[in-house]
C-alpha positions as CSV (number, residue, x, y, z in Angstrom):
1,M,0.0,0.0,0.0
2,A,1.3,3.5,-0.9
3,A,2.3,5.8,2.0
4,K,-0.1,8.5,2.9
5,G,0.4,11.5,0.6
6,A,2.3,9.5,-2.1
7,I,-0.4,10.1,-4.7
8,A,-0.7,13.8,-3.8
9,K,3.1,14.2,-4.2
10,E,3.1,12.5,-7.6
11,E,0.3,14.8,-8.8
12,I,1.9,17.9,-7.4
13,F,5.3,17.0,-9.0
14,A,3.5,16.3,-12.3
15,K,1.9,19.8,-12.2
16,M,5.2,21.5,-11.4
17,M,6.8,19.7,-14.3
18,E,4.1,21.2,-16.5
19,V,5.0,24.7,-15.3
20,F,8.8,24.4,-15.4
21,E,10.0,23.4,-18.8
22,G,12.9,21.0,-18.8
23,S,12.5,20.0,-15.2
24,F,12.9,16.4,-14.3
25,M,12.6,13.8,-11.6
26,Y,15.8,12.6,-9.9
27,N,16.9,10.3,-7.1
28,N,14.4,7.6,-7.8
29,G,11.5,10.0,-8.1
30,K,12.1,11.6,-4.7
31,E,13.1,15.1,-6.0
32,L,12.3,17.4,-8.8
33,R,15.2,19.3,-10.4
34,I,14.6,22.7,-12.1
35,D,17.3,24.3,-14.2
36,W,17.3,28.1,-13.8
37,E,19.5,31.0,-14.5
38,E,20.6,33.5,-11.8
39,E,22.7,36.5,-12.6
40,G,23.7,34.9,-15.9
41,N,24.9,31.7,-14.2
42,P,23.1,28.3,-14.4
43,V,21.7,27.0,-11.1
44,Q,19.6,24.0,-10.4
45,I,16.8,24.0,-7.8
46,K,16.1,20.7,-6.0
47,V,12.4,20.4,-4.8
48,T,11.3,17.7,-2.4
49,L,7.9,17.3,-0.9
50,T,7.0,16.1,2.6
51,R,3.4,15.2,3.8
52,A,2.4,17.2,6.9
53,T,1.5,15.1,9.9
54,E,-1.5,17.3,10.6
55,A,-3.3,19.8,8.3
56,V,-3.6,23.4,9.6
57,S,-5.3,26.5,8.3
58,P,-3.3,29.7,7.5
59,E,-4.2,30.9,11.0
60,G,-2.7,27.8,12.6
61,E,-5.9,26.0,13.4
62,V,-5.7,22.2,13.2
63,K,-8.1,20.8,10.6
64,K,-9.9,17.6,11.5
65,A,-9.6,14.8,9.0
66,A,-12.7,13.7,7.2
67,A,-13.8,10.1,7.8
68,V,-12.9,8.0,4.7
69,A,-14.2,4.6,3.9
70,K,-11.4,2.1,3.1
71,E,-11.3,0.8,-0.4
72,A,-10.5,-2.8,-1.2
73,G,-7.6,-3.3,-3.5
74,P,-4.7,-1.2,-4.6
75,I,-5.0,2.5,-5.2
76,P,-3.9,3.6,-8.7
77,S,-1.0,6.0,-8.7
78,A,-0.8,9.1,-10.9
79,T,1.5,8.9,-13.8
80,V,4.1,11.5,-14.7
81,P,3.4,13.0,-18.1
82,T,5.7,11.7,-20.8
83,S,5.4,14.8,-23.0
84,F,5.6,18.5,-22.2
85,K,2.4,20.5,-22.3
86,E,3.0,24.2,-22.9
87,P,1.8,26.3,-19.9
88,T,-1.1,28.5,-20.5
89,P,-0.6,32.3,-20.5
90,E,-2.4,32.4,-17.1
91,E,0.0,29.7,-15.7
92,K,3.0,31.6,-17.0
93,Q,1.7,34.8,-15.4
94,N,1.1,33.0,-12.1
95,V,4.8,31.8,-12.1
96,E,6.0,35.3,-13.0
97,D,3.9,36.8,-10.1
98,L,5.3,34.2,-7.7
99,L,8.9,34.9,-8.7
100,K,8.3,38.6,-8.3
101,S,6.8,38.2,-4.9
102,L,9.8,36.1,-3.8
103,G,12.2,38.7,-5.2
104,L,13.5,36.2,-7.9
105,D,12.5,38.2,-11.0
């Protein structure tokens, strides 16, 4: 059985790979590598994901888990896209806005 959060991690990594052209999974799928340029020099950003033990709101309030019925049999995992899908103009703008807010523009 897959560890809690494994499917979510796969889906989030897949979405990030759609946004960052040329990014790739490394270290047996445990990390995403993103090639970038900083002050004219190439850098590579390593992204790893960790499932939180408990969910909280932005205010710090602990969220209660919803009751979930157990399913019989294996849970299908998400697949990483094999081809690159060009980000939409809205997705590109979201990334630009994020980079600006982080001072990375």
